[in-house]
C-alpha positions as CSV (number, residue, x, y, z in Angstrom):
1,M,22.0,-15.1,6.4
2,I,21.1,-18.0,8.7
3,R,18.3,-16.0,10.2
4,R,16.9,-15.3,6.8
5,V,17.0,-18.9,5.9
6,V,15.3,-19.8,9.1
7,R,12.6,-17.2,8.6
8,T,12.0,-18.4,5.1
9,A,11.7,-22.0,6.3
10,V,9.3,-21.0,9.0
11,R,7.2,-19.1,6.6
12,G,7.2,-22.0,4.2
13,L,6.0,-24.3,6.9
14,G,3.3,-21.8,7.8
15,V,2.1,-21.7,4.2
16,G,2.2,-25.5,4.1
17,C,0.1,-25.8,7.3
18,A,-2.4,-23.3,6.1
19,T,-2.7,-25.1,2.8
20,G,-3.1,-28.5,4.5
21,V,-5.9,-27.1,6.7
22,E,-7.7,-25.6,3.7
23,L,-7.3,-28.8,1.7
24,L,-8.7,-30.9,4.5
25,A,-11.6,-28.6,5.0
26,L,-12.5,-28.6,1.3
27,S,-12.2,-32.3,1.1
28,V,-14.4,-33.0,4.1
29,W,-17.0,-30.5,2.8
30,L,-17.1,-32.0,-0.6
31,G,-17.3,-35.6,0.8
32,L,-20.2,-34.7,3.1
33,S,-21.9,-32.7,0.3
34,D,-22.3,-36.0,-1.6
35,D,-24.9,-37.0,1.0
36,A,-26.7,-33.6,1.1
37,E,-30.4,-33.5,0.3
38,L,-31.9,-30.6,-1.4
39,T,-35.7,-30.4,-1.5
40,L,-37.5,-27.6,-3.4
41,A,-41.1,-28.7,-2.9
42,D,-41.5,-27.2,0.6
43,G,-38.6,-24.8,0.3
44,I,-34.9,-25.7,0.6
45,G,-34.1,-28.5,3.0
46,L,-30.5,-29.2,4.0
47,S,-29.3,-32.5,5.5
48,L,-27.2,-32.8,8.6
49,A,-24.3,-33.9,6.5
50,D,-24.6,-30.8,4.4
51,L,-24.6,-28.5,7.5
52,V,-21.7,-30.3,9.1
53,G,-19.8,-30.0,5.8
54,V,-20.3,-26.3,5.5
55,A,-19.4,-25.8,9.2
56,A,-16.2,-27.8,8.7
57,L,-15.4,-25.7,5.6
58,A,-15.9,-22.4,7.5
59,A,-13.8,-23.6,10.4
60,G,-11.0,-24.7,8.1
61,L,-11.0,-21.5,6.2
62,L,-10.9,-19.5,9.4
63,L,-7.9,-21.4,10.7
64,A,-6.1,-21.1,7.4
65,G,-6.8,-17.4,7.3
66,L,-5.4,-17.0,10.8
67,L,-2.2,-18.9,9.9
68,T,-1.7,-16.8,6.8
69,H,-2.1,-13.6,8.9
70,L,0.5,-15.0,11.3
71,V,2.9,-15.8,8.5
72,V,2.7,-12.3,6.9
73,N,2.5,-10.1,10.0
74,G,3.8,-12.3,12.8
75,R,2.8,-10.8,16.1
76,R,3.3,-7.2,15.0
77,Y,-0.3,-6.5,14.4
78,P,-3.5,-7.9,16.0
79,V,-5.8,-10.0,13.9
80,P,-8.7,-7.9,12.5
81,A,-11.3,-10.3,13.8
82,A,-14.3,-8.7,12.0
83,A,-12.6,-8.6,8.6
84,V,-11.3,-12.1,8.9
85,G,-14.7,-13.4,10.0
86,A,-16.4,-11.6,7.1
87,L,-13.9,-13.1,4.6
88,V,-14.5,-16.6,6.0
89,V,-18.3,-16.2,5.5
90,A,-17.8,-14.8,2.0
91,E,-15.4,-17.5,0.9
92,T,-17.6,-20.3,2.3
93,A,-20.5,-18.9,0.3
94,V,-18.3,-18.7,-2.9
95,W,-17.3,-22.4,-2.6
96,V,-20.8,-23.5,-1.8
97,G,-22.2,-21.5,-4.7
98,W,-19.6,-22.8,-7.0
99,L,-20.5,-26.4,-6.3
100,A,-24.3,-25.6,-6.6
101,V,-23.7,-24.1,-10.0
102,A,-21.6,-27.0,-11.1
103,E,-24.2,-29.6,-10.0
104,W,-27.0,-27.5,-11.5
105,L,-25.4,-27.3,-15.0
106,G,-23.9,-30.8,-14.9
107,G,-21.2,-32.4,-16.9
108,V,-17.7,-31.3,-17.8
109,L,-19.0,-28.1,-19.4
110,G,-21.0,-27.3,-16.2
111,V,-17.9,-27.6,-14.0
112,V,-15.9,-25.4,-16.4
113,L,-18.6,-22.7,-16.5
114,A,-18.9,-22.9,-12.7
115,G,-15.2,-22.3,-12.6
116,V,-15.7,-18.9,-14.3
117,V,-18.0,-18.0,-11.4
118,L,-15.5,-19.3,-8.9
119,A,-12.7,-17.3,-10.5
120,G,-14.7,-14.0,-10.2
121,G,-15.5,-14.6,-6.5
122,L,-11.9,-15.7,-5.7
123,L,-10.5,-12.6,-7.5
124,V,-12.5,-10.3,-5.2
125,L,-11.6,-12.4,-2.1
126,A,-7.9,-12.4,-3.0
127,T,-7.9,-8.6,-3.4
128,V,-9.8,-8.0,-0.2
129,T,-7.6,-10.5,1.7
130,D,-4.5,-8.7,0.5
131,S,-5.8,-5.4,1.8
132,V,-6.6,-7.0,5.2
133,L,-3.1,-8.5,5.4
134,R,-1.5,-5.2,4.5
135,G,-3.6,-3.3,7.2
136,R,-5.6,-1.3,4.7
137,E,-9.4,-0.9,4.6
138,P,-10.8,-4.2,3.4
139,L,-12.9,-2.7,0.7
140,A,-10.4,-0.1,-0.5
141,T,-10.0,-2.2,-3.7
142,L,-12.2,-5.0,-4.9
143,V,-10.3,-6.0,-8.0
144,G,-6.5,-5.8,-7.8
145,R,-4.2,-5.8,-10.8
146,N,-1.9,-8.4,-9.2
147,H,-4.5,-10.8,-8.0
148,G,-5.9,-12.3,-11.2
149,A,-3.2,-14.9,-11.2
150,L,-4.1,-16.0,-7.7
151,A,-7.7,-16.5,-8.7
152,V,-6.8,-18.4,-11.9
153,V,-4.4,-20.8,-10.1
154,E,-6.9,-21.7,-7.5
155,T,-9.7,-22.0,-9.9
156,V,-7.8,-24.3,-12.2
157,G,-6.9,-26.5,-9.3
158,A,-10.5,-26.6,-8.0
159,T,-11.9,-27.4,-11.4
160,A,-9.4,-30.2,-11.9
161,W,-10.2,-31.5,-8.4
162,L,-13.9,-31.6,-9.0
163,L,-13.6,-33.2,-12.5
164,V,-11.4,-36.0,-11.1
165,V,-13.3,-36.8,-7.8
166,S,-16.7,-36.7,-9.6
167,G,-15.5,-39.2,-12.2
168,L,-16.0,-36.8,-15.1
169,V,-12.3,-37.2,-15.9
170,A,-10.9,-40.7,-15.5
171,V,-7.9,-41.6,-13.4
172,P,-5.1,-43.4,-15.3
173,D,-5.4,-47.2,-14.9
174,W,-1.8,-47.5,-13.7
175,F,-2.6,-45.4,-10.6
176,F,-5.0,-48.0,-9.3
177,S,-2.0,-50.2,-8.5
178,V,-0.5,-47.6,-6.3
179,P,-1.2,-48.0,-2.5
180,V,-3.3,-45.1,-1.3
181,A,-4.1,-46.2,2.3
182,G,-7.7,-47.1,1.7
183,F,-8.6,-43.9,-0.2
184,E,-10.1,-44.0,-3.6
185,P,-7.6,-43.2,-6.3
186,R,-9.8,-40.4,-7.6
187,A,-9.8,-38.7,-4.2
188,V,-6.0,-38.9,-3.9
189,V,-5.4,-37.6,-7.4
190,G,-7.9,-34.8,-7.0
191,A,-6.6,-33.8,-3.6
192,A,-3.0,-33.7,-5.0
193,L,-4.1,-31.4,-7.8
194,L,-6.1,-29.1,-5.5
195,G,-3.3,-29.1,-2.9
196,A,-0.7,-28.1,-5.4
197,A,-2.9,-25.2,-6.6
198,L,-3.7,-24.1,-3.1
199,F,-0.1,-24.1,-2.0
200,A,1.0,-22.1,-5.1
201,Q,-1.8,-19.6,-4.7
202,R,-1.2,-19.1,-1.0
203,L,2.6,-18.8,-1.5
204,L,2.1,-16.1,-4.2
205,A,-0.4,-14.3,-2.0
206,V,2.0,-14.3,1.0
207,R,4.9,-13.1,-1.2
208,L,2.7,-10.3,-2.6
209,A,1.5,-9.2,0.9
210,M,5.0,-9.4,2.4
211,R,6.6,-7.5,-0.5
212,T,4.2,-4.6,0.2
213,A,4.8,-4.9,3.9
214,R,8.6,-4.7,3.4
215,R,8.1,-1.6,1.2
216,R,5.9,-0.1,3.9
217,V,8.6,-0.7,6.5
218,A,11.3,0.9,4.4
219,V,9.2,4.0,3.7
220,G,8.5,4.3,7.4
221,W,12.2,4.0,8.3
222,R,13.3,6.6,5.7
223,S,10.7,9.1,7.0
224,S,11.8,8.4,10.7
225,Q,8.2,7.6,11.5
226,G,8.4,3.9,12.1
227,T,6.3,1.3,10.3
228,V,3.1,2.8,9.2
229,R,0.0,0.8,8.4
230,E,-1.7,2.0,5.2
């Protein structure tokens, strides 16, 4: 009983750390993207701030992915470096594409429509990530039946985050009287909304992957063949 409580607490801490890393990476990326320059006259030109932001986002997603793999699989299985790296590149592209679409369409409606694009990308990423965590072929399934909720939760959080930090949705006046350690109230509220969504999404994803892993262990024990990776 005590060991189970300790394991649950450690896993919860791991999920929290992974969430914090991803939240920080997304916040830094969006903050630096505000200073990005996009020039179409002579092709696409990217500012140094834009490049640093994307690099920070990729690094944060990589660390969060490694922490999640550790939470689910511990040290039982090695990290599939190629699959994790490909997922980081794909997820970075999805986030950058989402912001580009939102800025191109503009306004509240543009952010909401961009969220539809984000949800589609996150659905595929959640499905492939689950396959990687379970030790299956990454592209065995691209759209899982149980992963729609994961994409919706994260998309809702990201949409609310962008609406708040961009000023398209106002922060309540009473919040401006709350000390926020020098940060803009919009940034704090937006980060809180996104952080809650990211934590819920990652917690659900870990529970789903671990439930499958436990079932895999049970089947392997009953067949006297040990734990079998699918």
